[in-house]
C-alpha positions in Angstrom: 41.2 -9.5 -39.1 41.6 -6.0 -37.7 45.0 -4.3 -38.4 47.2 -3.4 -35.5 46.8 0.3 -36.3 43.0 0.1 -36.3 43.0 -1.8 -33.0 45.2 0.9 -31.5 42.8 3.6 -32.7 39.8 1.7 -31.2 41.5 1.2 -27.9 42.4 4.9 -27.7 38.8 5.9 -28.5 37.5 3.6 -25.9 39.9 4.8 -23.3 39.0 8.4 -24.1 35.3 7.6 -23.7 35.9 6.0 -20.3 38.0 9.0 -19.2 35.2 11.4 -20.3 32.6 9.3 -18.5 34.7 9.2 -15.3 34.7 13.0 -15.2 30.9 12.9 -15.0 31.0 11.3 -11.6 32.9 13.9 -9.7 29.6 14.9 -8.0 27.6 12.5 -5.8 25.8 9.9 -7.9 22.0 10.3 -8.0 20.1 7.2 -6.8 16.6 6.1 -6.2 15.7 3.2 -3.9 12.5 1.3 -3.3 12.5 -0.9 -0.1 9.7 -3.2 1.0 9.1 -3.8 4.7 7.0 -6.9 5.7 4.3 -6.3 8.3 2.6 -8.9 10.4 0.7 -11.3 8.1 -2.8 -10.1 7.2 -5.0 -10.2 4.1 -6.0 -6.5 4.2 -3.4 -3.9 5.0 -5.3 -0.6 4.7 -4.7 3.0 6.1 -1.6 4.5 7.7 -0.5 7.9 9.1 2.4 9.4 11.0 1.8 10.5 14.5 2.7 14.2 14.2 6.0 15.3 15.7 7.1 11.7 16.3 8.9 8.9 14.6 5.9 6.6 14.9 3.6 5.5 12.0 0.3 3.8 12.7 -1.0 1.2 10.2 -4.4 -0.5 10.2 -4.9 -4.2 9.1 -8.6 -4.7 8.7 -8.7 -8.5 8.3 -7.5 -9.1 11.9 -8.4 -5.7 13.3 -4.8 -5.1 14.4 -3.0 -1.7 14.6 0.7 -1.9 13.7 3.0 0.7 15.3 6.2 1.4 13.3 9.2 3.2 14.6 11.3 5.2 12.1 14.9 6.1 12.3 14.8 9.9 13.0 17.5 10.7 10.4 16.8 8.3 7.5 13.2 7.3 8.2 14.1 3.7 7.7 12.0 1.2 9.7 13.7 0.1 13.0 11.0 -1.6 15.0 7.3 -2.6 14.8 4.7 -3.9 17.2 1.1 -5.0 16.6 -2.0 -4.5 18.9 -5.5 -5.7 18.5 -8.2 -3.0 18.4 -11.9 -3.6 19.0 -13.8 -6.4 20.8 -12.3 -9.1 18.5 -10.5 -9.8 15.2 -13.7 -9.1 13.3 -14.0 -5.4 14.5 -12.8 -4.2 11.1 -10.1 -1.6 12.0 -9.7 0.6 9.0 -9.3 4.4 9.2 -6.3 6.2 10.8 -6.0 9.9 11.0 -4.1 12.4 13.3 -6.1 14.8 15.4 -5.3 18.5 15.4 -7.8 19.4 18.1 -6.1 16.9 20.4 -2.4 17.1 19.4 -0.6 13.7 19.5 -3.9 11.8 19.5 -5.2 9.7 16.6 -8.6 8.8 15.2 -9.4 5.2 14.3 -12.5 3.6 12.7 -13.9 0.2 13.5 -15.9 -0.3 10.4 -17.6 -3.6 11.4 -18.3 -2.4 15.0 -19.7 0.9 13.7 -17.5 3.0 16.0 -14.9 5.8 15.9 -12.1 5.8 18.4 -9.9 8.6 19.7 -6.7 7.0 21.0 -3.5 8.0 22.7 -1.0 5.9 20.6 1.7 5.9 23.2 5.2 7.3 22.8 7.1 4.1 22.1 6.5 1.5 19.4 5.9 -1.2 22.1 3.4 0.9 24.1 -0.2 -0.2 23.7 -2.7 2.5 22.5 -5.1 3.8 25.0 -8.7 4.5 24.0 -9.7 8.0 25.2 -13.1 8.4 23.5 -15.6 6.1 21.6 -18.2 7.5 19.2 -21.0 5.1 18.3 -22.2 5.9 14.8 -26.0 6.6 15.2 -28.7 4.9 13.1 -29.3 4.8 10.3 -25.5 5.2 9.6 -23.4 2.1 9.2 -19.8 1.2 8.6 -17.2 4.0 9.1 -14.5 3.5 6.5 -11.9 6.3 6.2 -11.9 8.9 9.1 -10.8 12.5 9.0 -10.7 15.6 11.2 -11.6 18.9 9.5 -11.7 22.0 11.7 -13.4 21.0 14.9 -15.4 18.1 13.4 -14.6 14.4 12.8 -15.8 13.0 9.6 -16.3 9.4 8.3 -17.6 7.9 5.1 -20.1 5.1 6.0 -19.2 2.3 3.6 -21.9 -0.2 4.6 -25.5 0.1 3.5 -27.8 1.2 6.3 -29.6 -1.7 8.0 -32.6 0.5 8.5 -32.9 2.3 5.1 -30.5 0.5 2.7 -28.9 3.9 1.9 -25.4 5.3 2.4 -24.4 8.3 4.6 -21.5 10.6 5.5 -21.1 11.2 9.3 -19.9 14.4 10.8 -19.7 15.3 14.5 -18.3 18.0 16.8 -15.0 16.7 18.2 -15.8 17.9 21.7 -19.5 17.2 21.6 -20.2 14.1 19.5 -24.0 14.4 20.2 -23.8 17.4 17.8 -23.8 15.3 14.6 -25.1 15.2 11.1 -25.7 12.3 8.7 -25.7 13.4 5.1 -27.4 11.0 2.7 -25.1 10.1 -0.2 -24.6 7.6 -3.0 -22.8 4.2 -2.9 -20.4 4.5 -1.3 -18.4 7.3 0.4 -14.6 7.0 0.7 -12.5 10.1 1.0 -13.7 13.4 2.6 -11.8 16.7 2.1 -12.2 20.4 2.4 -11.7 22.8 -0.5 -9.4 25.4 1.3 -10.7 28.6 -0.3 -14.5 28.0 0.0 -14.6 25.7 3.0 -16.9 23.3 1.0 -16.6 19.6 1.8 -16.1 17.1 -1.1 -16.7 13.4 -0.8 -15.7 10.7 -3.4 -18.3 7.9 -3.9 -16.7 5.0 -5.7 -19.5 2.6 -6.7 -21.8 5.3 -8.1 -18.8 7.2 -9.6 -19.7 10.6 -8.3 -18.4 13.4 -6.0 -20.7 14.9 -3.4 -20.4 18.6 -2.4 -21.5 19.6 1.1 -22.2 23.1 2.3 -21.9 22.7 6.0 -23.3 26.2 6.7 -26.7 25.2 5.1 -26.6 21.4 5.1 -27.2 21.4 1.4 -25.6 18.7 -0.8 -25.0 18.4 -4.5 -23.8 15.5 -6.7 -21.1 16.0 -9.3 -21.2 12.8 -11.5 -18.0 11.7 -13.2 -18.5 11.9 -17.0 -18.2 8.3 -18.3 -16.1 9.6 -21.2 -13.2 10.4 -18.9 -13.4 7.4 -16.6 -15.2 6.1 -13.5 -14.9 5.1 -9.8 -13.8 8.2 -7.9 -11.8 7.1 -4.8 -8.8 9.0 -3.6 -8.9 12.7 -2.7 -6.5 15.2 -1.1 -6.5 18.9 -0.3 -3.7 21.0 -1.7 -2.7 24.6 -1.2 -0.6 27.3 -3.0 -0.5 26.9 -6.8 -2.2 23.4 -6.4 -5.0 24.9 -4.3 -8.2 22.9 -4.3 -9.1 19.2 -4.0 -7.6 16.6 -6.2 -9.1 13.2 -6.9 -8.4 9.9 -8.7 -10.5 7.6 -10.9 -9.8 3.9 -10.2 -11.5 2.4 -13.3 -13.0 -1.1 -13.2 -12.3 -4.7 -14.0 -10.9 -3.9 -17.4 -8.5 -1.3 -16.1 -8.5 2.5 -15.9 -7.9 5.5 -18.1 -5.0 7.1 -16.3 -7.3 10.0 -15.3 -7.3 12.2 -12.3 -9.1 15.5 -11.5 -9.2 18.8 -9.7 -11.9 21.0 -8.1 -10.9 24.6 -7.2 -12.7 27.5 -5.7 -15.0 27.8 -8.7 -16.5 24.4 -8.0 -15.8 23.0 -11.5 -14.2 19.6 -12.2 -11.1 19.7 -14.4 -9.6 16.4 -15.6 -6.0 15.5 -16.4 -4.8 12.4 -18.1 -1.4 10.7 -17.9 0.5 11.0 -21.2 3.1 8.2 -20.9 2.0 4.9 -22.4 2.9 3.3 -19.1 -0.1 5.0 -17.5 -2.6 4.6 -20.3 -4.5 1.7 -18.6 -3.8 2.7 -15.0 -6.5 2.6 -12.4 -5.6 5.5 -10.1 -6.6 4.8 -6.5 -5.0 7.4 -4.2 -2.9 10.5 -4.3 -0.9 13.0 -2.2 0.5 16.5 -2.7 4.1 16.2 -3.8 4.8 20.0 -4.3 8.4 21.0 -3.2 10.5 24.1 -3.6 12.9 22.3 -5.8 10.4 20.3 -7.9 7.5 22.8 -8.1 3.8 21.8 -8.2 3.4 18.0 -8.2 1.4 15.0 -7.1 2.1 11.4 -6.0 -0.4 9.1 -7.6 -0.9 5.4 -7.1 -1.8 3.1 -10.0 -3.2 -0.1 -8.5 -4.2 -3.7 -9.5 -7.0 -3.6 -6.9 -9.8 -3.6 -9.5 -8.0 -5.0 -12.5 -4.8 -7.0 -13.0 -4.5 -5.0 -16.3 -3.6 -2.0 -14.2 0.0 -2.0 -12.9 1.0 -1.4 -9.3 3.1 1.7 -9.5 3.9 5.0 -7.8 3.7 7.9 -10.3 5.2 11.3 -9.7 3.4 13.9 -11.8 4.6 17.5 -12.3 2.8 20.4 -13.7 3.6 23.7 -15.5 3.8 26.8 -13.4 0.1 27.6 -13.8 -1.0 24.0 -13.1 -2.9 23.9 -16.4 -1.2 20.8 -17.9 1.0 17.9 -17.0 4.7 18.7 -17.5 6.4 15.4 -16.5 5.7 11.8 -15.3 8.1 9.6 -13.4 7.1 5.9 -12.9 8.2 3.7 -10.0 7.0 0.2 -10.5 6.3 -1.6 -7.2 8.6 -4.5 -6.5 5.6 -6.8 -5.9 3.0 -6.7 -8.7 -0.6 -7.6 -8.1 -0.1 -6.4 -4.5 -3.1 -4.0 -4.9 -1.2 -0.9 -3.7 -3.6 1.1 -1.6 -2.4 4.4 0.0 0.5 6.8 -0.4 1.8 9.1 2.4 4.8 11.4 2.0 7.1 11.7 5.1 9.8 14.4 5.5 12.3 12.7 3.2 10.7 9.5 1.9 7.4 8.3 0.6 5.4 5.3 1.9 3.0 3.1 0.0 0.8 0.3 1.5 0.3 -2.9 -0.4 -3.2 -4.1 0.5 -2.8 -7.8 -0.2 0.8 -8.5 0.8 1.0 -7.1 4.4 3.8 -4.8 3.1 4.8 -1.1 3.3 7.1 0.1 0.5 9.4 3.1 1.0 10.8 5.3 -1.8 14.1 7.1 -1.1 16.0 9.6 -3.3 19.7 10.4 -2.8 21.4 13.3 -4.5 18.3 14.0 -6.6 14.7 15.0 -6.1 11.5 13.4 -7.4 10.7 14.4 -10.9 14.4 14.8 -11.8 15.2 11.1 -11.9 14.6 10.2 -15.5 16.5 7.1 -16.6 14.2 6.6 -19.6 15.9 9.7 -21.2 19.3 8.0 -21.3 18.1 6.0 -24.4 15.5 7.3 -26.8 12.6 5.2 -27.8 13.9 4.9 -31.4 17.3 3.7 -30.2 15.7 0.9 -28.1 13.5 -0.2 -31.0 16.5 -0.2 -33.4 18.3 -2.7 -31.1 15.4 -4.9 -30.5 
């Protein structure tokens, strides 16, 4: 039995510890919140993008070819309303790609993969306003199946995901925005997904997932070149984004296969060489990385948002990963892992907004929203509060 004196000492020490801890909370408490918003039921929730200079986000659901319009609170970016609209001739039109137009401010590009069409639409100013189709571009033969759609300069681009009915081959489509009859079909491998421009050289890069290669296009000459992904680092190139400043170039992800991924992503700069980076935290060792976005901020420095997905393998977790780099962007400096609330949801795309980050969950008709308060991404590190050895010692 403890002596009265020893008990008094222990109580005094405990009170002192509580007092010392309380002093740490004079400043606002940092927090991180992940919220899931349910969309209308669908089995394939795909691409989404914000309509520039508005509080409206457009989301495609391919399985029923519906376009969901989401209204955001202008201050918090929380979801306040949503409405759904059918796009195409019927529910089998295959609405997939969503991308904002710069040539036509306020307008949005959509792709109807199974109708073999691109649409330029006026989304309407309110969440309940039905989109208006302004222009329809029929993909010319032998092209088939526009998947993701992008506008680069004065041209609209689409990776044609379906094999050609005429040749059995795959193509990338590019057309002048104001004159779609001025188009080019670039033959490629199976099958093109993301299309981005390297900002210094103006060269176009295309990920081709099934054949695990990246195609480089010189639009001035029409010449193309394949950059195969070395099997030693991973496979299945999917996501790609353009970055500027210290991150300048195109960044891409490797999604792995049915056994998982290798936690590997890559970069191509103005020299045209592929450089690979690998996640160092054991949480990312088997991650199949599907999509990514530039996360660079003034407070946090050069960084990426990267999605680990269960799309190809249940051994790969559904997670949003914030990766920071050293000042020269030559090595990974830090990794922050945010596990999705719903696992096996096959997370699909990530899009940063002004203050929050959105993630689509392909198989659960859900959009997740990540919010930080009193802290910034990359500085939220709860794993550092207890070292790995301390956790093991208490197990």
